[in-house]
N, C-alpha and C positions, 0 to 999 in steps of 0.2 A: 558445403560449409565444413568440410572435413578438417580444414586448417584452423577452425575457431575452437579454442578450448572452452569447455562448458562443464557445469556441474549441476545435476538435477537433484532437487529435494522433493521427495514425495510428501503428500499431505500427512501420511501416517508417521513420517520421520520428524515432524515438528514437535517441539517441546509443549506439553500440555500445561496450561496455567489457568488463571482465573479462579473462580470460587463457585463451583457447581451448585453448592447448597444455597448460594445467594442468587442463582439464576444466571451466572456468568461463566461461559465456557470460552477458553482462549487457546489458540494454537500459535506459537511463536516460531518464526523462521530463524531468528538470531538469539544470541545470549540476551536475556531479559529478566529483570526482577530477580527471583531466587535461583534462576538457572544461569550457569556460566560455563561456556566452552571457549577456551582461549583460541581455538582454531575457527570459531564462528562468531566473531564479534560484530563484523560489518562487512559490507561489500561496496567498495567505493564510498561515497558519502551516505549510503543507505545503512542505517543502524538498527532499524526495526521494520518488520512487516508482520503485523499481528492480525489474524482473522478472529473477529469477536462475534460471539453469539449471545445476545441478551434476551432473557425472557421478559414478558411484559412486567413493568415495574422495577426491573433490575437496572443497575448502572454503577457508574463510578462517581463517588463524592468529589467535591471540589479539591483540587490538588494543584501544585505549582509546576511550571516548566520555565526553562530559560535556554537560550541559544540552541534552539531546535526548530526545524520546520516540520509541522505535523500535517499530513495530507490524508484525508479520509474519503473512501469510496463506499457508498451505501449500496449493498446488493439487494437486500430485502428489508422492508419495514421502514420505521421512522426513528431517527436519532435526534434527541433534543440536546442542543448545545447551549451552555451558559458560560460566560467568562467575566473576569474582573474588569474588562474594558467596556462592559455594558451590553454585549451582544447576547441575544437570546434567539435562537434559530431552530427550526425543525428542518432537518436534512433528510430527504426522501430518497428512495431507490432511484438510481440514475443521476443523483446529484453528487458534486465534488466539493469538498470543504477543505480550506487551508487555514491553519492557524500558525502564524509566525510568532514564536514566543519572544524573540528579541531579548531585551534585558530582564524580562520577567513578566509572567502572566499566570493567572489561576483560571482553571476551567473545570466544569463538571459535564458528564455525558450520561444520558439516561434514555431508557426506552419507556416513554410515557404513553405509548400506544397500546392497542389491544392485541397486536400480533407479534410474533417473534421478530427480532431485529438481527440482521447479519451485515457486518461491514468489515472492510479491510482498512487498517490504519497503518500508515507508513511514516517513519521518522527519518529525516535527513539532517546531516550536520551542515550548518551554513558555512560559507567560506570566510565570513567575518563575524566576530562576536558583537553582541550589544545591539543597539538600535531600538526603536519603538515597536511594540507588538502591533501586528496587523491581522486582519481577518477577512476572508472572502468565501462566498458560496457561489458556485456555478450550477445553475439549474438545468435539468434535462440535457445532459451532455450528449452530443450526437456522436455516432460512430466515427472513429478516426480523429477525434478531438485531440489537439495538442495543447498541453498546459505547461508553459514555462515556469520554472521555479528558480528565478534569477539568483536568489541569495545562496542557493546550493549548486548553481551551475548545472542544473538538471532539467529535464523535460519529461513530463508524464504523458504517455499516449494511451488513450482509451479506445479499445476496439471491440466491436460486436459483429458477428456474422452468422447468418442462418444458412449459408450456402456451402455444404461439404465440398471439399476440393479447392475452394478459393485459397489463393496464396496472397499473403500480405507481407510486404517488406518490413524488416526491422532496421531502424537507423544504425548507421555505423558509429561506434563510440567505444571508448576504453572499457566502460562497464555498462552492460545491459542486463536488466533484471526483468524477467517475465513471470507474472503471476496469473494463473487461470482462475477466474472468479466463478465460472460455470461452463459446462459443456466440455469439449475436448478439442485439442489442437495437436499438431505434430511439428517438431523442430528437429530437422535431421532424422535420425532413427528413433528419436524419443517421442512417444505419445504422452501428452500431459493432460491430466483430467482435473476436475474441480479441486482446488487447494494445492495442486502441484505448482512448482516453480523451477525455473532454470536460470543460472547465472552464466553469462557469456563474457569472456575476457577478450578485449580487443576485437570486438565484433565487426565483421565486414561481409556484406553480401548475404546476410541471413534472411530467410523467409519463414513465416509461420503458415502452415497449411491447416485449414479448418477440417476437422474430422466429423464433428457434430456441432449443431448450433451452439455458439460459444461466445463468451465475453472474457476478455483478457486485458491486463494492464501491463504496459511496458515502460520501465524507467530507462531513460537515456541519460547517462551521467558522464561528466567530463572533468570534474574537480578532484584533485587529490584529497583523500580524507584528512580532515583536520582533527587532531586529538587535543582534548582539553588538558 
């Protein structure tokens, strides 16, 4: 894959956010909230990839969103979601949650459990504005699961493997984003560990090699970014 341009972002290179005194620790992959880097605003339609750590009782009070696709992958613990469309759901480790904000929705996210909560939340820009908000949870996502996000012309692939040396193909796409949730994998010469990510441009014929028991997320993206 020497011909595929890529950019690695280590976990320690992410912008630190959140509110540690309130039990919220956040690592941002892109410009977000009070942090702005004009050279790191988005990658394809992916505009945010935040790793969140919430202590028991901590969370985000109700707040609004519009014209964004919010996909959440829970790594450890339980996330309680409530929104203005009437959904109240507990999302557990291994579950995938999608909130399509459409023309506008409000939601709150909290750790109401007794154990720490860790999840990755990813925001994508839809190809068209507006529409009715919608919500979905996929329980106990199996390894290799493919989750299409039609409004953003993207697909999320969820992978897990406990077999060092196993090779898994990455889809061919204009934009590929790989985030390692746990363990270690190798792409080309780069070994990626928990919290590391790589951005692949015009990916073709790329494989991920398992170094140690691992769980990783792959965004396959085909839409040109839409700017508001």
